[in-house]
C-alpha positions, 0 to 999 in steps of 0.5 A: 500500500503506497503512502497516499492510499494509507493516508486516505484510508486513515482519513476515511477512518477518522471521518467515519469515527467522527460520524459515529461519535456524532450520531451517538451524541445526538441520540443520547441528547435526544433521549429524555433523561431517565430516573437513576435505578436504585436511587433513594426517592424518599422525601429528603430529611436534613441528612438525606444524600444530595446528588453532585449536581445540587448545591448542598447549601440549597438542599439543606435549606429546602429539606427542613421546610419541605420534608421535616415531617420525616424527622418525626415518628409516624402517628395515626392517619389524620381523620378525614376533613369534616365538611364545613357547615353553613355560615352566614358569612358566605351563605343564604340561610333560611331557618325551619321551625318544626310543627312537632317536637322533633323529626327522625334523621331517616325522614329528613334524609328522605326529604332531601332533594336529589341534587345538592346544587342550586345552579352553580352553587352548593345547597345544603340542609342542616338539623339541630341534633336533639341530644348534642344541640349541634347543627349537622347534616341529617344522619340516620339514627338521630333526631332533630328539633329544627332545620336550616336550609342554605345556599352559597352566595358566591364561588368562582362561578360567580354570584348567586343570581335571582334565578338561582335564589328562586330555585333555592326557595323551591328546593328549601320549601319542598324540604320544609313541607316534607318535615312539617316545618315552617321556613322563613326566607330572607329578602331576595333583593338583599341576598342577591346584593350581598352575593354580588358584593362578596363576589366582587371582593373574591374576584379582586382578592383571588390568587392562583400562582405558578412557576414554569420550569423548562429544560435547558437542553436534554428533555426529561422523562416522567420517571426522571421528574417523579424521582426528583420531585419525590425527594421533596415530598411530592406524591402522585396525584389522581390525575396522570401528570400531576403530583402534589405536596400534601398538607400535614393537617387533615385536608384534601387540598395540597400545599403545591401542585406539580403538573406536566404533559398528561400524554407523556404520563400515559405514553406506552413507553414513558421512558421515551416520553420527552418533557420539556417543561413542568409547572409548579402552582399554588392556589393561595386562598385554599392553603393556610398562610402558616404553610408558606406555600409561595416560599415553598414553591420558590424553594422547590423550583430552585431545587429542581432547577439545579437538580434537573438542569432547568430554568425558572420562567413564567408562562411565556417562557421569560426567565423570572428574576428573584427580585420579581418573586420578592415583590410577589411575596410582599404583595401576597402578605398584603393579600393575606392581611386583607383576607384575615380582616374579612374573616376569610383567612386563606385555608379556612373553611369559608375561604375554601368554599368561596374560592372554589 
């Protein structure tokens, strides 16, 4: 083989090796990042292991605030959250006096309408328990000396209107007739005006905040997201593509929600499903102020951005500056104060019903 032929052969081999290396690199770059097999995905405590991609100082800061519950021994499971009763602050209430001394719970249950809504508003009936004297939803095996019917004044669907009030009157009157009671309705005009004022207040003091985390380069697989979010205490939600950070107190409302593409979560091969972004969100009126949901959302976003090589942005893909988040945090404190002053503190039963 002459020198020219040898040089051409070597050059061709180098080109081929370069092409193969390029193909391998682009294939790996196009493959979503996968969860690490065997890696501990329990919620982090203060002494949990930290990957070499994460700033240890940040991990130490995030861990106590997001998962310090793991340091305490497990106790009994919390009791289910009790459904809040009627409240004159956010409900129209019509008292029902009985012709007789009391009515059996079975009779009251049979007299209830088949649906518990009036238009887009919740409708409820409560009885005063003959033994305890407490107001409660009718129950079999109990007797009641009085009743009250109510409908919510407003929610995120708007204010109670005249048509809905009239439907409330029909349903409540039918129940009162069935239990041999006399019902006293408030003036419709006054209650509709009260509903509009409450709805105006709620509309001006509602807040649902979110931060978007976008992959800088290589996409993520659902398993990769699950593994890192689980370290912060997130658990899978009922809806595919949704994880939640639960509240410690008995409640169905999480502190934070983490969502990503549902189609990726339901893919036949989730390992090959590519996620380019996820969203962290908090429904401010639904979560108690003491839980510090916005601060915890920022901490979670910072931690996941470092651990997963992402960037924090708004809904339009623009990076969010820390001073912007500081301004939002200050505005939220003012919002909390306003809700407290109206007896609609964030996370209270009244606020959860009004902002739903």
